[in-house]
C-alpha positions in Angstrom: 0.0 0.0 0.0 2.8 2.4 0.8 4.5 1.6 -2.5 1.2 2.3 -4.4 0.6 5.6 -2.5 4.2 6.6 -3.3 3.7 5.9 -7.0 0.4 7.8 -6.9 2.1 10.9 -5.6 4.5 10.8 -8.6 1.7 10.5 -11.2 1.3 13.6 -13.3 -2.1 14.9 -14.5 -1.7 13.6 -18.0 -0.9 10.1 -16.7 -3.8 10.2 -14.4 -6.1 11.3 -17.2 -4.8 8.5 -19.6 -4.9 5.7 -17.0 -8.4 6.8 -15.8 -9.7 6.9 -19.4 -8.3 3.5 -20.1 -9.7 2.0 -16.9 -13.2 3.4 -17.7 -13.0 2.0 -21.3 -12.1 -1.4 -20.0 -14.9 -1.3 -17.4 -17.4 -0.3 -20.2 -16.2 -3.3 -22.2 -16.6 -5.7 -19.3 -20.2 -4.5 -18.8 -20.8 -4.8 -22.5 -21.7 -1.2 -22.7 -19.0 -0.4 -25.2 -19.5 -0.9 -29.0 -15.9 -2.1 -29.0 -16.8 -5.2 -27.0 -18.5 -6.8 -30.0 -18.2 -7.1 -33.8 -20.2 -4.8 -36.0 -22.7 -5.9 -38.7 -22.0 -6.0 -42.4 -24.1 -2.9 -43.0 -22.3 -1.1 -40.2 -18.9 -2.1 -41.7 -19.9 -0.7 -45.1 -20.9 2.6 -43.4 -17.4 2.9 -42.0 -15.8 3.0 -45.5 -15.3 5.9 -47.8 -16.3 5.5 -51.5 -19.9 4.3 -51.2 -19.3 0.6 -51.3 -22.6 -1.1 -51.4 -21.9 -4.8 -50.5 -19.4 -7.0 -48.9 -18.7 -8.6 -52.3 -17.9 -5.1 -53.8 -15.6 -4.4 -50.9 -13.7 -7.6 -51.5 -13.4 -6.9 -55.3 -12.3 -3.4 -54.5 -9.4 -4.7 -52.3 -8.3 -7.2 -55.0 -8.2 -4.6 -57.8 -7.0 -1.5 -56.1 -3.5 -0.1 -57.0 -3.3 2.4 -54.1 -2.0 2.6 -51.5 1.3 1.2 -52.6 2.4 -1.8 -50.6 6.0 -2.9 -50.3 7.9 -3.0 -53.6 8.3 -6.8 -53.7 4.5 -7.0 -54.4 4.6 -4.7 -57.4 5.9 -7.7 -59.5 5.6 -10.9 -57.6 7.2 -13.0 -60.4 10.3 -10.7 -60.5 10.6 -11.1 -56.7 10.3 -14.9 -56.9 12.9 -15.0 -59.8 15.3 -12.9 -57.7 14.8 -15.0 -54.7 15.6 -18.2 -56.6 18.6 -16.8 -58.4 20.2 -15.3 -55.3 19.5 -18.0 -52.8 19.1 -21.3 -54.5 18.3 -23.1 -51.2 15.8 -20.6 -49.9 12.8 -22.1 -51.8 13.2 -25.6 -50.3 13.7 -24.1 -46.8 10.5 -22.0 -47.2 8.5 -25.0 -48.5 9.7 -27.2 -45.8 8.7 -24.7 -43.1 5.3 -24.1 -44.7 4.6 -27.8 -45.0 5.2 -28.3 -41.3 2.9 -25.4 -40.5 0.2 -27.1 -42.7 0.8 -30.3 -40.7 0.4 -28.3 -37.4 4.0 -28.0 -36.2 5.6 -24.7 -35.4 9.1 -23.4 -34.6 8.6 -20.5 -32.2 11.3 -18.6 -30.3 13.8 -21.2 -29.2 11.2 -24.0 -29.3 11.0 -26.6 -32.1 8.1 -28.7 -33.3 5.4 -27.2 -31.0 1.9 -28.5 -31.6 -1.2 -26.5 -30.5 -3.6 -29.2 -31.6 -5.6 -29.6 -34.8 -7.6 -27.4 -35.1 -5.2 -25.0 -33.3 -6.0 -24.1 -29.7 -5.2 -20.4 -29.7 -5.2 -20.2 -25.9 -2.8 -23.1 -25.2 0.7 -22.9 -23.9 2.0 -26.3 -24.9 5.3 -26.4 -23.0 3.7 -26.0 -19.6 0.3 -27.4 -20.9 -1.6 -24.5 -19.6 -4.7 -23.0 -21.2 -5.6 -19.3 -20.6 -9.1 -18.6 -19.4 -11.6 -16.9 -21.8 -12.4 -13.9 -19.7 -12.1 -10.1 -20.3 -8.5 -9.3 -21.0 -8.3 -6.7 -18.2 -9.0 -9.4 -15.7 -6.0 -11.5 -16.7 -2.6 -11.5 -14.8 -0.6 -13.0 -17.6 2.6 -12.9 -15.6 1.2 -15.7 -13.4 3.0 -18.7 -14.8 0.9 -21.1 -12.7 -2.1 -20.1 -14.8 -0.6 -19.2 -18.2 2.7 -20.9 -18.3 5.0 -18.7 -20.4 2.5 -16.5 -22.1 5.2 -15.5 -24.6 4.9 -18.9 -26.3 1.1 -18.4 -26.7 1.5 -14.9 -27.9 4.2 -15.8 -30.4 1.8 -18.2 -32.2 -1.0 -15.6 -32.1 1.1 -13.0 -33.7 0.5 -14.9 -36.9 3.8 -14.0 -38.4 4.1 -17.5 -39.9 1.5 -16.3 -42.4 4.4 -14.7 -44.2 6.0 -18.2 -44.7 2.7 -19.6 -46.0 2.4 -16.6 -48.3 5.9 -17.0 -49.7 5.3 -20.7 -50.3 2.0 -19.8 -52.0 3.8 -17.5 -54.4 6.6 -20.0 -55.1 4.4 -23.1 -55.7 0.9 -21.8 -56.2 -0.3 -24.6 -54.0 -3.8 -23.9 -52.6 -3.0 -25.8 -49.4 -1.0 -22.8 -48.1 -3.9 -20.4 -48.8 -6.4 -22.8 -47.3 -4.3 -23.1 -44.1 -4.2 -19.3 -43.8 -7.9 -19.1 -44.2 -8.6 -21.9 -41.8 -6.3 -20.5 -39.2 -7.5 -16.9 -39.3 -11.2 -18.0 -39.2 -10.6 -20.4 -36.3 -8.7 -17.6 -34.5 -11.7 -15.2 -34.9 -14.0 -18.0 -33.7 -11.9 -18.7 -30.5 -11.1 -15.0 -29.7 -14.3 -13.1 -29.4 -13.8 -9.3 -29.1 -11.9 -8.5 -25.9 -12.0 -11.9 -24.4 -8.8 -13.9 -23.6 -5.1 -13.5 -23.3 -4.7 -12.6 -26.9 -6.3 -9.2 -26.3 -4.3 -8.6 -23.1 -1.3 -6.9 -24.7 -1.8 -4.0 -27.2 1.6 -4.9 -28.7 0.3 -8.3 -29.6 -2.8 -6.7 -31.2 -0.5 -4.5 -33.3 1.8 -7.3 -34.4 -1.1 -9.5 -35.4 -2.6 -6.6 -37.4 0.6 -6.1 -39.3 0.8 -9.8 -40.1 -2.8 -9.9 -41.3 -2.1 -7.0 -43.7 0.9 -8.8 -45.2 -1.1 -12.0 -45.4 -4.0 -10.3 -47.2 -1.6 -9.0 -49.8 0.0 -12.4 -50.3 -3.3 -14.2 -50.6 -5.6 -11.6 -52.2 -5.9 -13.6 -55.4 -6.6 -16.9 -53.7 -10.1 -18.3 -54.3 -10.4 -19.5 -50.7 -10.1 -16.0 -49.4 -13.8 -15.3 -49.8 -15.7 -12.0 -49.4 -17.1 -13.4 -46.1 -13.6 -14.1 -44.6 -12.2 -10.8 -45.9 -15.1 -8.7 -44.4 -14.8 -10.5 -41.1 -11.1 -9.7 -41.0 -11.9 -6.0 -41.8 -14.3 -6.0 -38.8 -11.5 -7.3 -36.5 -8.9 -4.9 -38.0 -11.3 -2.0 -37.3 -11.7 -3.3 -33.7 -7.9 -3.7 -33.5 -7.3 -0.1 -34.5 -9.8 1.2 -32.0 -8.3 -1.0 -29.3 -4.8 0.2 -30.0 -5.7 3.9 -29.9 -7.6 3.4 -26.7 -5.1 1.2 -24.8 -1.7 2.5 -25.9 1.1 1.7 -23.5 1.8 5.4 -23.0 2.4 5.0 -19.3 2.4 1.2 -19.0 5.4 0.2 -21.2 6.6 3.3 -23.0 9.3 1.3 -24.8 9.0 -1.0 -27.8 5.5 -1.7 -26.6 4.4 1.8 -27.3 6.4 2.2 -30.6 5.2 -1.2 -31.8 1.6 -0.3 -31.1 2.1 3.0 -32.9 3.5 1.2 -35.9 0.5 -1.1 -35.9 -1.8 2.0 -35.9 0.3 3.5 -38.7 0.0 0.3 -40.8 -3.7 0.1 -40.3 -4.2 3.8 -41.2 -1.8 3.9 -44.1 -2.7 0.6 -45.7 -6.4 0.4 -45.0 -7.4 4.0 -46.1 -10.9 3.0 -47.0 -11.8 3.3 -43.3 -13.1 6.8 -42.6 -11.0 6.9 -39.4 -7.8 5.8 -41.1 -6.3 9.3 -41.3 -6.6 9.6 -37.5 -4.9 6.2 -37.0 -2.1 7.0 -39.4 -1.4 10.4 -37.9 -1.6 9.2 -34.3 0.9 6.3 -35.1 3.3 8.6 -36.9 3.1 11.2 -34.1 4.0 8.7 -31.4 6.8 7.2 -33.4 8.4 10.5 -34.1 7.9 11.8 -30.6 9.5 8.8 -29.0 12.6 8.8 -31.3 14.6 11.3 -29.3 13.8 9.5 -26.1 14.3 5.9 -27.3 17.5 6.6 -29.3 20.3 8.2 -27.3 22.6 10.8 -29.0 25.1 8.0 -29.9 22.4 5.8 -31.4 22.1 3.3 -28.5 18.6 2.2 -27.7 17.7 3.5 -24.2 16.8 0.1 -22.6 20.4 -1.1 -23.0 19.3 -4.2 -24.9 20.8 -5.2 -28.3 17.7 -7.2 -29.2 15.3 -4.4 -28.5 17.7 -2.1 -30.3 17.2 -4.3 -33.4 13.4 -4.3 -32.8 13.4 -0.5 -32.8 15.6 -0.3 -35.9 13.1 -2.6 -37.8 10.1 -0.5 -36.6 11.6 2.7 -38.0 12.8 1.0 -41.2 9.2 -0.1 -41.9 8.0 3.4 -41.2 10.6 4.9 -43.5 9.7 2.5 -46.4 5.9 3.1 -46.0 6.3 6.9 -45.9 8.5 6.7 -49.0 6.0 4.5 -50.8 3.3 7.0 -50.1 5.3 9.8 -51.5 5.3 11.5 -48.1 8.1 13.8 -46.8 10.6 12.0 -44.7 11.1 13.8 -41.4 14.7 14.7 -40.9 14.8 13.2 -37.4 13.8 9.9 -38.7 16.7 9.5 -41.1 19.2 10.9 -38.5 18.1 8.5 -35.8 17.8 5.5 -38.2 21.4 6.1 -39.3 22.6 6.2 -35.7 20.7 3.0 -34.9 22.2 1.3 -37.9 25.7 2.6 -37.1 25.6 1.1 -33.6 24.4 -2.3 -35.0 27.3 -2.2 -37.5 30.0 -1.5 -35.0 28.9 -4.0 -32.4 28.7 -6.8 -35.0 31.3 -9.5 -34.1 33.8 -10.8 -36.7 31.6 -13.9 -37.3 28.6 -11.8 -38.2 26.6 -12.3 -35.0 25.7 -9.7 -32.4 26.1 -9.9 -28.6 22.8 -10.3 -26.8 23.3 -7.9 -23.9 20.2 -7.0 -21.9 16.9 -8.8 -22.5 16.2 -10.8 -25.6 12.5 -11.8 -26.1 13.2 -13.9 -29.3 10.5 -12.1 -31.3 10.7 -10.1 -34.5 8.5 -7.5 -36.2 8.2 -10.0 -39.2 10.0 -13.1 -40.2 11.1 -13.4 -43.8 13.8 -16.0 -43.5 15.1 -18.5 -41.0 18.4 -17.8 -39.3 20.2 -17.4 -36.0 18.4 -15.2 -33.5 21.7 -13.3 -32.8 22.4 -12.5 -36.5 21.1 -8.9 -37.1 22.8 -8.5 -40.5 19.5 -8.6 -42.4 18.5 -5.3 -40.8 21.9 -3.8 -41.8 21.4 -5.0 -45.3 18.0 -3.2 -45.5 19.7 -0.1 -44.2 22.5 -0.4 -46.8 20.0 -0.6 -49.6 17.8 2.2 -48.2 20.6 4.7 -47.5 23.1 3.3 -50.1 25.8 2.8 -47.5 28.9 0.9 -48.6 30.0 0.2 -44.9 26.6 -1.3 -44.0 26.8 -3.5 -47.0 30.4 -4.6 -46.1 29.3 -5.8 -42.6 25.9 -7.2 -43.8 27.6 -9.4 -46.4 25.0 -11.2 -48.5 22.2 -11.1 -45.9 19.9 -9.2 -48.1 16.9 -11.5 -48.4 14.8 -9.4 -46.1 15.7 -6.3 -48.1 14.3 -8.0 -51.2 10.9 -8.4 -49.5 10.8 -4.9 -48.1 12.4 -2.9 -51.0 12.0 -5.1 -54.0 14.3 -6.4 -56.7 15.2 -3.0 -58.2 16.5 -1.7 -54.9 18.5 -4.9 -54.2 20.0 -4.6 -57.8 21.1 -1.0 -57.0 22.7 -2.3 -53.9 24.7 -4.7 -56.1 26.3 -1.7 -57.8 27.7 -0.3 -54.5 31.3 -1.3 -53.8 31.4 -2.5 -50.2 33.9 -0.7 -48.0 35.1 -1.2 -44.5 33.6 1.1 -41.8 35.5 4.2 -41.2 36.5 3.2 -37.6 37.6 0.1 -36.0 37.4 0.9 -32.3 34.6 3.2 -31.3 33.0 4.6 -28.1 29.2 4.9 -27.6 29.6 7.1 -24.5 25.9 7.8 -23.9 25.0 4.2 -24.0 28.2 3.2 -22.3 29.5 0.6 -24.9 33.1 0.6 -26.0 34.1 -1.5 -29.0 37.8 -2.5 -29.4 38.8 -4.2 -32.6 41.9 -4.4 -34.8 40.3 -5.0 -38.1 37.2 -5.9 -40.1 38.3 -9.3 -41.4 36.7 -12.6 -40.4 39.7 -13.4 -38.2 40.0 -10.0 -36.4 40.1 -9.5 -32.7 37.1 -7.9 -31.0 36.0 -6.8 -27.5 32.8 -5.1 -26.4 32.9 -3.4 -22.9 29.7 -2.4 -21.1 29.8 0.4 -18.5 26.6 2.2 -19.4 23.4 3.0 -17.5 21.5 0.0 -16.0 18.5 0.9 -18.1 15.6 3.3 -18.0 12.5 3.8 -16.0 12.1 0.6 -14.0 14.9 -1.0 -16.0 12.6 -3.9 -16.9 14.9 -5.3 -19.6 18.2 -4.7 -18.0 20.7 -7.2 -16.6 23.3 -6.8 -13.8 26.1 -6.6 -16.3 28.0 -3.6 -15.1 31.6 -3.7 -16.4 31.1 -6.9 -18.3 32.7 -7.6 -21.7 32.5 -10.0 -24.7 35.5 -11.3 -26.5 36.3 -12.7 -30.0 39.8 -14.0 -30.6 41.0 -14.4 -34.2 37.4 -14.2 -35.4 36.1 -16.8 -33.0 33.6 -15.7 -30.4 34.9 -17.1 -27.1 33.6 -15.1 -24.1 29.9 -14.2 -24.3 26.9 -12.8 -22.6 24.7 -15.9 -21.9 21.5 -14.2 -23.0 18.0 -14.3 -21.4 16.3 -17.7 -21.8 13.0 -16.7 -20.2 10.9 -13.9 -18.7 8.2 -15.7 -16.6 8.5 -19.4 -17.4 11.1 -20.2 -14.8 11.7 -17.8 -11.9 15.1 -19.2 -10.9 16.5 -19.1 -14.5 15.1 -15.6 -15.0 17.1 -14.4 -12.0 20.2 -16.4 -13.0 20.5 -15.1 -16.5 20.1 -11.5 -15.3 22.6 -11.8 -12.4 26.2 -10.5 -12.4 27.3 -14.1 -12.0 25.9 -14.8 -15.5 28.2 -12.1 -17.0 31.9 -11.6 -17.6 32.4 -9.3 -14.7 33.3 -9.3 -11.0 31.1 -10.3 -8.1 31.6 -9.7 -4.4 30.5 -12.4 -2.0 28.5 -13.7 -5.0 26.3 -10.7 -4.9 25.1 -9.0 -8.1 25.9 -5.3 -8.8 22.2 -4.7 -9.2 19.6 -6.8 -7.3 16.4 -8.0 -9.1 12.9 -7.7 -7.7 10.6 -9.8 -9.8 10.9 -10.5 -13.5 10.9 -6.8 -14.7 12.1 -4.7 -11.8 15.0 -4.1 -9.4 15.6 -3.5 -5.7 18.9 -1.8 -6.2 20.6 -0.4 -9.3 24.3 0.1 -9.9 25.5 3.3 -11.4 28.4 3.0 -13.8 30.8 5.7 -15.0 33.5 5.7 -17.6 36.5 7.8 -16.6 38.8 7.2 -19.5 38.6 6.1 -23.1 41.7 6.2 -25.4 42.0 4.7 -28.9 45.1 4.8 -30.9 46.5 2.9 -33.9 48.2 0.3 -31.7 46.1 0.2 -28.6 42.8 0.9 -26.9 42.2 1.6 -23.3 39.1 2.1 -21.1 38.5 2.6 -17.4 35.2 2.5 -15.6 33.7 1.9 -12.2 30.3 1.3 -10.6 28.8 1.7 -7.1 26.7 -1.4 -7.0 28.6 -2.9 -4.1 28.6 0.2 -2.0 25.3 -1.1 -0.5 27.1 -3.9 1.3 27.7 -3.7 5.1 31.4 -3.4 4.2 31.2 -1.2 1.1 33.2 -2.0 -2.0 34.0 0.2 -5.0 34.9 -1.8 -8.2 37.0 -0.3 -11.0 37.9 -2.1 -14.1 40.3 -1.1 -16.8 41.0 -3.0 -20.1 44.0 -2.4 -22.3 44.0 -3.9 -25.8 47.4 -4.2 -27.5 46.1 -4.5 -31.0 46.8 -7.7 -32.9 48.2 -9.1 -29.7 46.4 -9.4 -26.3 44.2 -7.9 -23.6 44.9 -6.9 -20.0 41.9 -6.7 -17.7 42.6 -5.0 -14.4 40.1 -5.1 -11.5 40.6 -2.8 -8.5 38.5 -3.4 -5.4 38.6 -0.7 -2.8 37.3 -1.7 0.7 38.3 -2.0 4.3 36.4 -5.3 4.7 37.0 -9.0 4.0 35.4 -10.3 0.8 35.4 -13.1 -1.7 35.9 -11.8 -5.2 35.0 -13.8 -8.3 35.8 -12.8 -11.8 33.9 -15.0 -14.2 34.5 -15.9 -17.9 31.5 -17.4 -19.7 32.7 -19.5 -22.6 30.8 -20.1 -25.8 29.5 -23.7 -25.6 32.0 -24.7 -28.4 34.9 -24.2 -26.0 36.2 -25.7 -22.7 38.8 -24.6 -20.2 41.8 -26.9 -19.5 42.3 -27.1 -15.7 45.6 -25.8 -14.4 47.4 -25.7 -11.0 49.3 -22.5 -11.7 48.1 -19.0 -12.6 47.3 -20.0 -16.2 44.4 -21.7 -17.9 44.0 -22.6 -21.5 40.8 -22.6 -23.5 40.3 -25.4 -25.9 38.1 -25.9 -28.9 35.7 -28.8 -28.5 35.8 -29.4 -32.2 39.5 -30.2 -32.6 40.9 -29.8 -29.1 43.2 -27.0 -30.2 44.0 -24.3 -27.6 42.7 -20.9 -28.7 43.1 -18.6 -25.7 45.4 -18.4 -22.6 44.2 -16.7 -19.5 46.8 -15.8 -16.9 45.8 -14.1 -13.6 47.8 -12.4 -10.8 46.5 -11.5 -7.3 46.9 -12.9 -3.8 45.1 -16.1 -2.8 43.9 -17.0 -6.3 41.8 -20.1 -6.9 40.6 -21.3 -10.3 37.2 -22.9 -10.5 35.2 -24.4 -13.3 31.5 -23.9 -13.0 28.4 -25.0 -14.9 26.6 -22.3 -16.7 24.1 -21.9 -19.5 23.9 -20.0 -22.8 20.7 -19.0 -24.5 21.0 -17.8 -28.1 17.2 -17.4 -28.4 14.4 -17.0 -26.0 13.2 -20.4 -24.6 16.3 -22.3 -25.7 19.3 -22.9 -23.5 22.4 -25.2 -23.5 25.0 -26.0 -20.9 28.3 -24.1 -21.1 31.4 -23.9 -19.0 32.3 -20.9 -16.8 35.8 -20.2 -15.7 36.0 -18.4 -12.4 39.0 -16.8 -10.7 38.3 -16.6 -6.9 40.3 -14.2 -4.7 39.9 -13.9 -0.9 40.5 -10.2 -0.3 41.4 -8.7 3.1 40.9 -5.1 2.4 41.6 -3.5 -1.0 42.8 -5.9 -3.8 44.0 -5.8 -7.4 43.5 -8.6 -9.9 45.3 -8.4 -13.2 44.3 -10.9 -16.0 46.0 -11.4 -19.3 44.0 -12.8 -22.2 46.4 -14.1 -24.8 45.6 -15.6 -28.2 49.2 -17.1 -28.3 48.8 -20.1 -26.0 52.5 -20.5 -25.8 52.9 -17.2 -24.1 54.7 -16.8 -20.8 53.6 -14.2 -18.3 55.3 -13.4 -15.0 55.2 -10.6 -12.5 58.5 -8.8 -12.0 59.6 -6.5 -9.2 59.8 -2.7 -9.8 60.4 0.2 -7.4 56.8 1.6 -7.7 53.6 -0.1 -8.8 53.5 -3.5 -10.5 55.1 -4.8 -13.7 54.8 -7.9 -15.9 57.0 -9.5 -18.5 55.1 -11.2 -21.4 56.8 -13.5 -23.7 54.5 -13.4 -26.7 54.7 -14.3 -30.4 58.5 -14.4 -30.3 59.0 -11.1 -28.5 59.4 -9.8 -25.0 57.0 -7.2 -23.7 57.1 -5.4 -20.4 54.0 -3.9 -19.0 54.2 -1.5 -16.0 51.3 -0.3 -13.9 52.0 2.7 -11.7 48.7 4.6 -11.6 50.2 8.0 -12.4 50.3 8.4 -16.2 48.1 8.2 -19.1 48.6 4.9 -21.1 51.4 5.1 -23.5 52.7 2.3 -25.7 56.4 2.2 -26.5 57.8 -0.2 -29.0 61.4 -0.9 -30.0 62.7 -2.2 -33.2 61.8 -5.8 -32.2 58.2 -4.8 -31.6 58.5 -5.2 -27.8 56.0 -3.2 -25.8 56.2 -1.2 -22.6 52.8 0.0 -21.4 52.1 2.4 -18.5 48.5 2.3 -17.2 46.7 4.8 -15.0 44.3 3.7 -12.3 
């Protein structure tokens, strides 16, 4: 009660107005007083349209024959799109047909789950993993976070987004097989039968209503010539889409989840308004959606292009939202707002620079496994399709270089002509190698853009925004790729509400490549989408030169302990050579420190009794990384961890832990060396600490004295002397 009263005091007048209005609208629906709690008649539907349409049959014919508004360019000449798909990706057709046939048979690959069955006919309220079925009551009465009742509602929602209609549509174009159209019609009719207006879990999230509306619009364009798409089914869909639009504009997540929920809902409104202009209210929907999307851009996209929730997956979501908006505005011949292009380029720049040498992207922060639309199957952590669309849209040679040949999505969004123009652009490496995103707190160190380059991503940014619902306790964590191979990773997310223990583990500091104190997290979670305490991180130094990169940051997350601790981490990257990670713990108490290194499942640590551990490839047993650590009372441990590369999927992976019993302040220095024959030893010096590194046939000396800016000195043999500041 105290918490609720405190929140009420902080509520502004506009929020109070919006929330009250939404509560009254939901109450009216529950009492069946609202017209939005039931479907309208055919005559009422016709009255909602411009143009004097006189019958449902005439409405259906009008949709089939209209040439405006312009849909995505791939639909201007379907045969040209199919020909381009077949010539560029010879294996794509068989992959699409295989997926579509499994859908026809009643089997779905959703999120990280494979071969899910929801029954035949489909039970749209079933969560098949936990075998829970959501009750059919008014959406406002459902607590969908209750796993005991709903299981993991994301699994149910993922099916009900109907994004697999795209796969059925692609298969229909490729083969002309009526089974795919028939499945679409059967599924959409059974969905409307089982989901009466405003009843059930599939009305409980406005974002799900928006995504489903977008998928329906795409499906109608794929199947508009199909004989099984009758005037009756089409008119019924129009009634539901009208209801969807009214639901969205009434129950926007303006103060509930003003993140990708709000922008996704706004995009759904824009889609409905722009692509169903026959509705008399379409201009209002279009304008409202556009207004929200443009208003949220400066808030959601920080000045350096980082998405404000500190999540790479939601960053990709946001980029896709605004790419679709940009294409639809362009198709309509509308002026492109300057802020839209500016922020889109920043979003794409960030995606480009954080891409690993192997083409994948780190999954920092939450990952919900979903997409705006699915045009092709591929790894959930491969974001290059979005970059390829950006390359074609903005004619960017650097985006093209990083995206490679991942342009299938660009074909569907922009059409064969745009993809052909992209062919004429000579791909060039991005301007920078190492780059700082200081507002978002991400620092990328790399020594090249080849497939065998070295790469490190360091995280010392804000914990998140608002209630930080999609944040992880990853302060001062990093990811590492050695000679192009991703070795040290962020384990991902795995689940939101399906498993409370695993939700907490994947968000904890122990699940990241950072330091814990007494096994405590830097930030402490409080339920699936909130936090009791939040660490504040600050970068105090960033230097990038031709031959080295250097970053220093600290956080206050452990100052809450009874014996407070300040943690500072610095990372020095000697390019084309190795990394030095230095952790300084300032405290007057006694603590156990653990620095963890989460390995990609393809690699295993080789136990050692000294201060060095080697990391081996499971494929061939070859050593690929050497880790040498220096501090008092070191103990190496191998722990069991997990890695989730997509929501709902996890696999076991090894975690290497360096444990130090600290009595007062402590300093831990760790060397990460690609040359597994390297020899590192600490040497005595009058002030500070120094290390001798025998590496790649040379002898380096690294000195730490805490007084100078980093400087790298090399002699004629390439030997290095580095001086680090604290």
